[in-house]
C-alpha positions in Angstrom: 122.1 -74.5 74.5 124.4 -72.3 76.5 125.7 -70.5 73.4 122.2 -70.0 72.1 121.1 -68.3 75.6 124.3 -66.0 75.5 123.4 -64.9 72.0 119.7 -64.3 73.1 121.0 -62.2 76.1 123.2 -60.0 73.7 120.3 -59.3 71.4 118.2 -58.2 74.7 121.1 -55.8 75.4 120.6 -52.2 74.8 117.6 -50.3 73.1 116.0 -50.7 69.6 114.8 -48.5 67.0 111.9 -48.9 64.3 112.5 -46.4 61.7 109.4 -46.2 59.2 110.8 -45.7 55.7 108.1 -47.4 53.7 106.3 -44.1 52.3 106.4 -42.9 48.9 107.4 -39.4 49.6 105.7 -38.0 46.8 106.1 -34.4 47.7 109.9 -34.8 47.0 109.0 -34.5 43.4 111.7 -37.3 42.7 110.9 -40.9 42.6 114.4 -42.1 41.8 115.0 -43.3 45.4 113.3 -43.4 48.9 113.2 -39.9 50.4 115.4 -41.1 53.4 118.2 -41.7 50.8 118.5 -38.1 49.7 121.9 -36.5 50.8 121.7 -33.9 53.6 125.2 -32.2 53.5 126.8 -35.0 51.9 125.2 -37.8 53.9 122.2 -39.7 53.4 119.5 -38.7 55.7 118.8 -42.4 57.0 122.7 -42.8 57.8 122.5 -39.4 59.9 119.3 -40.8 61.7 121.0 -44.0 62.4 124.4 -42.6 63.5 122.7 -40.2 65.9 120.5 -42.9 67.4 123.5 -45.2 67.7 125.4 -42.5 69.6 122.3 -41.8 72.0 122.2 -45.6 73.1 120.5 -47.5 70.2 122.0 -50.8 69.4 119.4 -52.6 67.2 117.7 -51.0 64.3 114.7 -52.4 62.3 114.2 -50.4 59.2 110.6 -50.7 57.8 110.8 -50.5 54.0 108.4 -50.7 51.1 108.6 -48.1 48.3 112.1 -48.0 46.7 113.4 -50.4 49.4 116.6 -51.2 47.5 117.6 -47.6 47.6 117.3 -47.6 51.5 119.3 -50.8 51.8 122.1 -49.6 49.4 122.3 -46.4 51.5 122.7 -48.3 54.8 125.1 -50.9 53.3 127.7 -51.5 55.9 125.9 -50.3 58.8 126.0 -52.9 61.8 122.9 -54.0 63.6 120.5 -53.1 60.8 117.7 -55.5 60.0 114.6 -54.9 57.6 110.9 -55.3 57.7 109.1 -55.1 54.5 105.5 -53.4 54.4 104.0 -54.5 51.3 100.9 -52.2 51.7 100.7 -48.7 53.0 98.3 -49.2 56.0 99.5 -46.5 58.3 102.1 -45.9 61.0 100.4 -48.4 63.2 100.6 -51.1 60.7 104.4 -50.2 59.7 105.3 -50.1 63.4 103.7 -53.8 63.7 105.9 -55.0 60.8 109.0 -53.8 62.7 107.9 -55.2 66.2 107.3 -58.7 64.7 111.1 -58.7 63.5 112.2 -57.7 67.1 110.2 -60.6 68.4 111.8 -62.9 66.0 115.3 -61.8 67.2 114.2 -62.1 71.0 114.2 -58.5 71.6 112.0 -57.2 74.7 113.4 -53.9 75.7 112.8 -50.3 75.0 112.1 -49.2 71.4 112.3 -45.9 69.8 109.8 -45.5 66.9 110.4 -42.8 64.4 109.7 -41.5 60.9 112.7 -41.7 58.4 112.3 -38.0 57.5 113.3 -36.9 60.9 116.9 -36.2 61.9 116.8 -36.4 65.8 119.9 -35.0 68.0 121.6 -37.7 69.9 120.8 -35.8 72.9 116.9 -36.2 72.4 117.5 -39.9 71.6 119.4 -40.5 75.1 116.9 -38.4 77.0 113.8 -40.2 75.6 115.3 -43.5 76.4 115.9 -42.3 80.0 112.2 -41.0 80.3 111.1 -44.3 79.1 112.3 -46.3 82.2 109.3 -45.0 84.2 106.6 -45.4 81.6 105.2 -48.1 79.3 105.4 -45.0 76.6 106.7 -41.7 76.0 105.5 -39.3 73.4 107.5 -36.4 72.0 105.7 -33.2 71.7 106.6 -29.8 70.4 105.0 -26.2 70.0 102.4 -26.0 67.5 104.1 -23.4 65.5 107.0 -25.9 64.8 104.7 -28.3 62.9 101.2 -26.8 62.3 99.9 -29.9 60.7 101.0 -32.5 63.2 98.8 -34.5 65.5 97.3 -32.4 68.3 98.3 -33.5 71.8 95.3 -33.0 74.2 95.8 -32.3 77.9 93.3 -31.9 80.7 94.7 -30.6 84.1 98.3 -31.0 82.7 97.6 -34.6 82.0 97.8 -36.1 78.5 94.8 -37.7 77.2 95.9 -38.7 73.7 96.4 -37.3 70.2 93.8 -36.0 67.6 95.3 -36.4 64.1 95.2 -33.1 62.0 93.1 -34.6 59.3 90.4 -35.7 62.0 90.5 -32.1 63.6 89.9 -30.6 60.1 87.0 -32.8 59.5 85.4 -32.1 62.8 85.8 -28.4 62.4 84.1 -28.8 58.8 81.3 -30.9 59.8 80.7 -29.9 63.5 80.8 -33.2 64.7 83.1 -33.4 68.0 85.9 -35.9 68.4 85.7 -38.4 71.2 89.0 -39.0 73.2 89.5 -40.6 76.4 85.8 -40.4 77.1 85.7 -36.6 76.5 84.4 -34.6 73.6 86.5 -32.0 71.7 85.3 -29.6 69.0 87.4 -29.3 66.0 88.6 -25.8 67.0 89.6 -27.1 70.4 92.0 -29.6 68.9 93.4 -27.1 66.0 94.3 -24.4 68.9 95.8 -26.9 71.2 99.4 -25.6 71.9 101.2 -28.8 71.5 101.6 -31.3 68.6 103.0 -34.7 68.2 106.6 -35.0 67.0 105.9 -38.7 65.7 108.9 -39.6 67.9 108.2 -42.0 70.5 109.8 -44.4 73.1 107.9 -47.8 74.3 108.1 -51.0 76.1 108.4 -53.2 73.1 106.0 -55.9 74.6 103.3 -53.4 75.9 103.3 -51.7 72.5 102.9 -55.1 70.6 99.8 -55.8 73.0 98.3 -52.4 72.1 98.7 -52.6 68.4 97.1 -55.9 68.2 93.9 -54.5 69.0 93.9 -51.1 67.2 91.5 -50.4 64.4 91.3 -48.0 61.5 88.3 -45.8 62.2 89.6 -42.6 61.1 89.7 -40.3 58.3 92.4 -42.0 56.3 91.1 -45.6 57.0 94.7 -46.4 58.4 96.1 -48.1 61.5 97.3 -45.1 63.4 100.2 -45.5 65.9 98.9 -42.6 67.8 95.7 -44.5 68.9 98.0 -46.6 71.1 99.0 -43.2 72.9 95.2 -42.7 74.3 95.3 -46.1 75.8 98.7 -45.6 77.6 97.5 -42.3 78.9 94.0 -43.9 80.1 96.1 -46.2 82.2 98.5 -43.4 83.3 101.4 -45.2 81.6 102.4 -42.3 79.3 105.0 -39.8 79.7 105.6 -36.7 77.5 108.9 -35.7 76.5 109.1 -31.9 75.4 111.2 -30.9 72.5 112.1 -27.3 73.1 114.9 -26.6 70.6 113.7 -27.0 66.8 117.4 -27.7 65.8 117.0 -31.1 68.0 114.3 -32.4 65.6 114.7 -31.7 61.9 111.9 -32.8 59.6 111.4 -32.5 55.8 108.8 -33.5 53.2 110.2 -31.5 50.1 113.7 -30.8 48.6 113.5 -27.1 49.7 113.0 -28.3 53.4 115.9 -30.6 53.1 118.0 -27.9 51.5 117.3 -25.8 54.6 118.0 -28.4 57.2 121.1 -29.4 55.3 122.6 -25.8 56.2 122.5 -27.1 59.9 125.3 -29.4 59.2 127.7 -27.1 57.5 130.7 -25.9 59.5 132.0 -22.3 59.5 135.2 -21.7 57.4 137.1 -21.2 60.5 136.5 -24.9 61.7 137.7 -26.2 58.3 140.6 -23.8 58.7 141.7 -25.3 62.1 142.0 -28.8 60.7 143.3 -28.1 57.3 146.6 -29.6 56.7 148.2 -27.7 53.9 149.0 -24.2 53.4 147.1 -23.7 50.2 143.8 -24.7 51.7 144.4 -22.5 54.7 145.3 -19.5 52.4 142.2 -20.1 50.5 139.9 -20.3 53.6 141.5 -17.2 54.9 140.9 -15.4 51.7 137.0 -16.6 52.0 136.8 -15.3 55.6 138.7 -12.1 54.6 136.0 -11.3 51.8 132.8 -12.9 53.0 133.0 -13.5 56.8 133.2 -16.6 58.8 130.3 -18.3 57.3 129.1 -22.0 57.0 130.7 -23.3 54.1 131.7 -26.5 51.9 135.0 -27.0 50.2 134.8 -28.4 46.8 137.7 -29.9 44.7 138.3 -30.8 41.1 141.5 -32.3 39.7 142.9 -31.8 36.2 143.3 -34.9 34.0 145.3 -36.8 31.7 143.8 -39.0 29.0 146.1 -41.8 28.2 143.9 -43.2 25.4 140.7 -41.8 23.7 141.1 -38.1 22.5 138.3 -36.4 20.6 135.8 -39.3 20.8 133.8 -39.3 23.9 131.2 -37.0 22.1 131.1 -39.8 19.5 130.4 -42.6 22.0 133.9 -43.6 22.3 135.7 -44.5 25.6 138.5 -42.9 27.4 141.1 -44.1 29.8 142.0 -41.4 32.2 143.5 -40.2 35.6 143.3 -37.3 37.7 146.4 -35.3 38.5 147.2 -33.7 41.7 147.0 -30.2 40.4 143.5 -28.9 41.2 140.8 -26.2 41.4 139.4 -25.7 45.0 136.2 -23.7 45.7 135.2 -22.5 49.1 131.3 -22.0 49.0 128.6 -20.6 51.5 125.0 -20.5 50.5 123.0 -17.3 50.2 119.4 -16.5 51.0 118.8 -15.2 47.3 119.8 -16.5 43.9 123.1 -14.4 43.4 126.5 -16.0 42.7 129.3 -13.8 44.1 132.8 -15.0 43.1 136.3 -14.0 43.7 139.5 -15.7 43.0 142.8 -15.8 45.0 144.8 -14.8 41.9 144.4 -11.1 41.5 144.5 -11.4 37.7 141.0 -13.0 37.8 138.4 -10.3 38.6 135.5 -10.7 41.2 132.0 -10.1 40.3 128.3 -11.4 40.6 125.2 -12.4 38.8 121.7 -13.3 39.5 120.8 -16.8 38.3 117.1 -16.0 37.5 118.2 -12.9 35.7 120.7 -14.5 33.6 118.2 -17.2 32.5 115.0 -15.0 32.4 114.6 -15.4 28.7 114.7 -19.2 29.2 112.3 -19.4 32.3 109.7 -16.8 31.3 107.5 -19.0 29.2 105.0 -21.6 30.2 107.5 -24.3 29.6 111.5 -24.1 30.0 113.5 -23.4 27.0 115.7 -26.2 26.1 119.4 -25.6 27.0 120.8 -25.5 23.3 118.0 -23.0 22.4 118.9 -20.7 25.1 122.5 -20.7 24.0 121.4 -19.8 20.5 119.4 -16.7 21.6 121.1 -13.6 20.0 121.0 -12.1 23.7 123.0 -15.0 24.9 125.5 -15.0 22.2 126.0 -11.1 22.6 126.7 -11.4 26.2 129.1 -14.1 26.0 130.9 -12.3 23.1 131.2 -9.1 25.6 132.9 -11.3 28.0 134.7 -13.7 25.9 137.7 -15.0 27.8 136.5 -14.0 31.1 137.0 -17.0 33.8 133.7 -16.3 35.3 131.9 -17.8 32.2 133.1 -21.3 33.5 131.1 -20.5 36.7 128.1 -19.6 34.6 128.6 -22.8 32.6 127.9 -24.9 35.7 125.3 -22.7 37.6 123.1 -21.9 34.5 122.9 -25.6 33.1 122.2 -27.1 36.7 119.7 -24.7 37.2 118.0 -25.3 33.7 117.9 -29.0 34.7 116.0 -28.7 38.0 112.4 -27.4 38.5 113.4 -25.5 41.8 115.3 -22.3 41.9 118.8 -22.5 43.2 120.0 -20.7 46.3 122.9 -18.5 45.8 126.4 -19.0 46.5 129.6 -16.9 47.8 132.6 -18.4 46.2 136.3 -18.2 46.7 138.2 -20.0 44.0 142.0 -21.0 43.8 143.6 -23.2 41.0 146.9 -24.5 40.3 146.4 -26.5 37.1 148.5 -24.7 34.3 146.0 -22.8 32.1 145.5 -23.7 28.4 147.9 -26.7 28.9 145.5 -29.5 27.9 145.0 -30.7 31.5 141.6 -29.3 31.6 141.8 -26.3 34.1 138.7 -24.6 32.8 136.5 -27.9 33.1 138.0 -28.2 36.6 136.3 -24.8 37.4 133.1 -26.1 36.0 133.2 -29.4 38.0 134.4 -27.8 41.3 131.5 -25.2 41.1 128.9 -27.9 40.3 130.2 -29.9 43.2 129.6 -27.0 45.6 126.3 -26.0 43.9 125.0 -29.8 44.2 126.0 -30.0 47.9 124.4 -26.6 48.9 121.2 -27.3 47.0 121.0 -30.9 47.8 120.4 -31.8 44.3 121.2 -35.5 44.8 122.1 -36.2 41.1 123.3 -39.6 39.8 127.1 -39.5 38.7 125.8 -39.7 35.2 123.5 -36.8 35.6 126.4 -34.7 37.3 128.8 -35.4 34.4 126.4 -34.9 31.4 125.3 -31.5 32.9 129.0 -30.5 33.3 129.7 -31.4 29.9 126.6 -29.6 28.5 127.3 -26.6 30.7 130.6 -26.0 29.1 129.0 -25.5 25.8 128.1 -21.9 27.3 131.5 -20.8 26.5 131.2 -22.0 22.9 132.9 -25.2 22.6 130.7 -28.3 21.7 132.7 -31.1 23.2 131.6 -34.1 25.3 131.7 -34.6 29.0 134.9 -36.8 29.0 137.0 -34.3 30.9 134.2 -33.7 33.5 133.8 -37.7 33.8 137.7 -38.1 34.3 137.6 -35.6 37.1 134.4 -37.2 38.9 135.3 -40.7 38.6 138.9 -41.2 39.1 140.5 -43.1 41.8 143.9 -42.5 43.7 146.8 -44.6 41.9 144.5 -45.9 39.2 143.5 -45.8 35.5 139.8 -45.6 34.9 138.0 -46.5 31.8 134.9 -44.6 30.9 132.2 -45.2 28.1 129.9 -42.7 26.7 126.6 -42.5 24.8 125.3 -43.8 27.4 127.8 -42.8 30.0 129.0 -45.6 32.3 132.0 -46.2 34.5 134.0 -49.1 33.4 137.0 -50.8 35.0 139.5 -49.0 37.2 143.1 -50.7 37.2 146.0 -49.9 39.5 148.7 -47.7 37.5 151.8 -50.2 37.3 154.5 -49.6 39.8 157.3 -49.9 37.2 155.9 -47.3 35.1 155.4 -43.5 35.4 153.5 -40.9 33.6 155.7 -37.7 32.4 153.6 -34.6 31.8 155.3 -31.9 29.7 153.8 -28.6 29.1 154.8 -27.3 25.6 153.9 -23.6 26.9 151.9 -23.2 24.0 148.5 -22.1 25.1 145.3 -23.0 23.7 142.1 -21.4 25.1 138.8 -22.7 24.0 137.0 -19.5 24.9 139.2 -17.7 22.4 140.5 -18.6 18.9 140.9 -22.2 19.1 137.3 -22.7 19.7 136.5 -22.6 15.9 139.2 -25.2 15.1 137.8 -27.4 18.1 134.0 -27.1 16.8 135.2 -27.4 13.1 136.5 -30.8 13.8 133.5 -31.8 15.7 131.2 -30.8 13.0 133.3 -32.7 10.7 132.5 -35.8 12.5 128.9 -35.1 12.2 128.8 -34.4 8.6 130.8 -37.5 7.9 128.4 -39.5 9.9 125.5 -38.0 8.0 126.9 -39.2 4.9 127.7 -42.6 5.8 124.2 -43.3 7.2 122.8 -41.9 4.1 125.1 -44.0 1.8 124.6 -47.2 3.9 121.0 -47.0 5.4 120.9 -50.9 6.0 123.5 -50.6 8.6 121.1 -48.7 11.1 124.0 -46.8 12.6 122.8 -44.8 15.7 126.1 -43.2 16.9 129.4 -42.7 15.3 131.0 -45.5 17.7 129.0 -48.1 15.7 131.5 -47.7 12.8 134.3 -49.2 14.9 132.4 -52.4 15.3 131.7 -52.9 11.7 133.1 -56.3 10.2 134.9 -57.2 8.2 137.2 -54.5 8.2 137.4 -54.3 4.5 133.7 -53.3 4.6 134.6 -50.4 7.3 137.4 -49.3 4.8 134.9 -49.3 1.9 132.5 -47.2 3.8 134.9 -44.6 4.8 136.4 -44.4 1.5 132.8 -43.3 0.2 133.4 -40.0 2.0 134.9 -37.2 0.1 138.3 -36.1 1.3 137.1 -32.6 1.7 133.7 -30.7 1.6 132.7 -27.2 1.6 129.5 -25.8 3.2 127.9 -25.6 -0.2 129.0 -29.0 -1.1 127.5 -30.3 2.2 124.2 -28.5 1.4 124.1 -30.2 -1.8 124.9 -33.6 -0.6 122.5 -33.5 2.4 119.5 -31.5 1.7 117.3 -33.4 3.9 119.5 -32.2 6.9 119.5 -28.6 6.1 118.2 -27.2 9.5 120.7 -29.7 11.3 123.7 -28.4 9.1 122.9 -24.7 9.7 122.7 -25.1 13.3 126.3 -26.8 13.3 127.7 -24.1 10.9 126.6 -21.2 13.6 129.2 -22.9 16.1 132.2 -21.9 14.4 133.9 -19.9 11.6 133.8 -21.2 8.2 137.0 -23.2 7.7 136.6 -23.2 3.9 136.6 -27.0 3.6 136.0 -29.8 6.0 138.3 -32.9 6.1 135.8 -35.6 6.4 137.5 -38.8 5.5 140.6 -38.0 7.5 138.7 -36.9 10.6 136.3 -40.0 10.5 139.2 -42.4 10.1 140.8 -40.8 13.2 137.6 -41.3 15.3 137.2 -44.9 14.2 140.8 -45.7 14.8 141.0 -43.9 18.2 137.8 -45.4 19.4 139.4 -49.0 18.6 142.7 -48.3 20.5 140.7 -46.8 23.6 138.6 -50.1 24.0 141.9 -52.3 23.9 143.7 -50.0 26.3 142.7 -51.7 29.6 143.2 -55.1 28.4 146.7 -54.3 27.0 147.5 -52.4 30.7 146.3 -55.5 32.5 148.6 -57.8 30.4 151.5 -55.7 31.2 152.1 -55.0 27.7 153.8 -51.6 28.0 155.6 -51.4 24.7 152.4 -51.9 23.0 150.5 -49.3 25.1 153.6 -46.9 23.8 153.0 -47.9 20.2 149.2 -47.2 20.7 150.2 -43.7 22.0 152.5 -43.0 19.3 149.9 -44.0 16.6 147.2 -41.9 18.4 149.5 -38.7 18.2 150.1 -39.6 14.5 146.7 -38.8 14.0 146.9 -35.3 15.4 150.1 -34.4 13.8 150.8 -31.5 11.6 154.4 -32.2 11.1 156.0 -35.5 10.6 159.7 -36.3 11.5 162.2 -36.4 8.7 161.7 -39.5 6.4 158.4 -40.2 7.6 155.0 -39.5 6.5 151.3 -40.5 7.0 150.6 -44.0 6.7 147.8 -45.4 4.2 146.0 -48.2 5.8 145.4 -51.4 4.0 141.9 -52.9 3.7 142.6 -55.5 6.1 144.8 -54.0 8.8 143.3 -53.6 12.3 141.5 -49.9 12.7 143.5 -49.6 15.8 146.6 -49.3 13.7 145.1 -46.6 11.6 145.5 -43.0 12.5 143.7 -40.9 10.1 144.2 -36.8 10.6 142.3 -35.1 13.1 145.1 -32.5 13.0 145.0 -30.7 16.4 148.4 -30.6 17.2 151.2 -27.8 16.7 154.8 -27.9 15.3 156.2 -27.6 18.7 154.1 -30.2 20.3 155.0 -32.8 17.5 158.6 -32.0 18.0 158.2 -32.4 21.7 156.6 -35.8 21.1 159.4 -36.8 18.7 161.9 -35.9 21.4 160.4 -38.0 24.1 159.8 -41.0 21.7 163.6 -41.1 21.2 164.5 -40.8 24.8 165.6 -44.1 26.6 163.0 -45.4 28.8 160.0 -43.8 27.0 157.4 -46.3 25.7 155.5 -43.5 23.9 154.3 -39.9 23.8 151.1 -38.1 22.6 149.2 -35.0 22.9 147.0 -34.4 25.8 143.6 -32.9 25.6 141.6 -30.9 22.8 145.1 -29.9 21.2 146.0 -26.8 19.4 148.5 -26.2 22.6 149.0 -27.5 25.9 150.7 -30.6 27.0 152.1 -33.9 26.1 152.1 -37.1 28.1 154.6 -40.0 28.1 154.3 -43.4 29.4 157.9 -44.2 30.7 160.0 -46.6 32.8 159.8 -45.2 36.4 163.4 -45.7 36.8 164.3 -43.5 33.8 161.6 -40.9 34.8 164.1 -38.5 36.3 166.5 -38.7 33.2 163.5 -37.9 31.2 162.8 -34.7 33.0 166.4 -33.9 32.8 166.5 -34.3 29.1 163.3 -32.2 28.7 165.0 -29.4 30.6 168.0 -29.4 28.4 166.6 -30.1 25.0 163.2 -28.3 25.0 162.7 -25.9 27.8 166.3 -24.4 27.8 166.7 -24.6 24.2 163.5 -22.7 23.8 164.1 -20.1 26.6 161.4 -21.5 28.7 161.2 -22.5 32.4 161.1 -25.9 33.1 157.4 -27.1 33.1 157.5 -31.0 33.2 156.4 -33.3 36.0 155.7 -36.8 37.0 151.9 -37.4 37.2 150.7 -39.0 40.3 147.1 -40.4 39.9 144.9 -38.5 42.1 141.3 -38.9 43.6 138.3 -37.6 41.7 136.2 -34.6 42.4 134.3 -34.2 45.6 133.1 -32.0 48.6 134.5 -31.7 52.0 132.1 -30.5 54.8 
């Protein structure tokens, strides 16, 4: 019994808070989660509320939930001292508070209790002071000037003493009907209530037992037919047990009902660039922040980061529904961004070779936004004006900024606020480590944070992938997903169509990943775009033909081919494809898909002939290898992983080593052992892979990224990594008159924002 008594006294210690979070929040225009779960400068609103209250002296939290209760509980996962009360029906603030009081009674609490709405971030100082004020009263009501919240309940005073609160809806009804409102034995006309200088903040502090007694007898005789918590205020006032706490600084009590309002208050939590500068540990970030201050001034900012990435298995397939096995690298793009009061994006780069500039978001998208309905993204990209503007700026780095900004604007029903951006990147350009995509992701991170877009990871990744179509490529979101979802020290498996985050596994201590830059550049915004889009088109055409030839299979995405059994049937399906097909031949073979064909033809120059069978075989085999990768890694079979990498690269080869040639798969061999011919390598990259594959300690090497230049990645024994780097220095870089450009890749964290 002694232990039980001690536990009860512990529960009694400190103050409690009942936070009302059961409402639907329909004005947010987004029902994916409860309104208290939306991010406010990187932190869910409800966590900010709890943190401030805890710092102000609250120890016990009752969260009253109803609509989207699971999202509230997820947002507060790990917070100590939190329990929940469920309000099944929306019967008003008094009813919701009663649900919370019953939970406090069940745990034996009988002390001061704050009652607040879940859409109200109150400063720690206000929490501490209203708790102190309550020690002399049964109830304390927070009030603020009417101009701060014109639709709030009107607090009525006579001779300086509070009488109670008239709800705004009741005051409007009295004004409309001419019927006076009775409060504490007095009558008030509607205009008197509406002109009262003080309004209720909906932030209270009560003696919990006194509040429970009053709520037990409150009725629902009001315009809304609900039980108002404010009705108890009149009763406490009549007994002269009511105190009033005046909130004079609007920044001490931040309330929102809509996403633009949330975006506005989120600015309050941004720190100036100089504050980030003071606690930045590395010289590069310091230089970036100093460049921002020198260009734009010391403004409130966010710092966004997006890493480069390497793909250990799963090239050219995420846009076909295949999986990828990725890790982020330590090289990255950093963006410092500050919100503007207009819709303009101003950008600058720490590297002088990248020119500064600006654009208006709404002006850029005027053709897509001017109609009654928003134009689809691909339709906007196909407009002659869009194509002409892009052609004039081909190769301009700012197009990757536009890729993110314009696509994200098209995906939201609200105008975006502009940004001032300072960018710095150290990812080798056109090297297959996705330097361009990292700009898209870093800008998207900043844009999402400053506009409180509250996107899911899936939405974010898919918008980034689609956004990069702006520069002309038609790839999938694999690179963007790798940047967003990677974990330090880990390899992560990602699936597509639909997007999902799979297993993450620690990269083995006994291995290392060596990345070697071939120093051949491949810029998607320039010549290689046609080859890249042409290979994607070959996938599309091959899949259309297979679906036409085998309608009973009911294939929905290309990935489905890799699951066809037996293997001999899959081999037969691929063999029905022509080895090559011209555009004229495709029009004849697929007349029912003419509009679709013509749309794809516009994305790239005519290659003369599309290699359908080889590309389809590569895709099927790479999907199979990617699906096996994590299991093989977990088994510690690094030799098998190396062989998979070699086979994967064989599918991209354009030059074979002396005495070797492409292998013809047998009808019963595993698809993972096939390689097809995607052919996006170069002779230099093939030679670099061959050099690595012949080196002691190397399990396997392959091309990284989209190809046509860039880097090679090799899985090696960790103890041999330095000797492999030395070999590359002698046999590749020195012999080709190039500076050394190889390094050991350290698996890095994914993209994010620092506030």
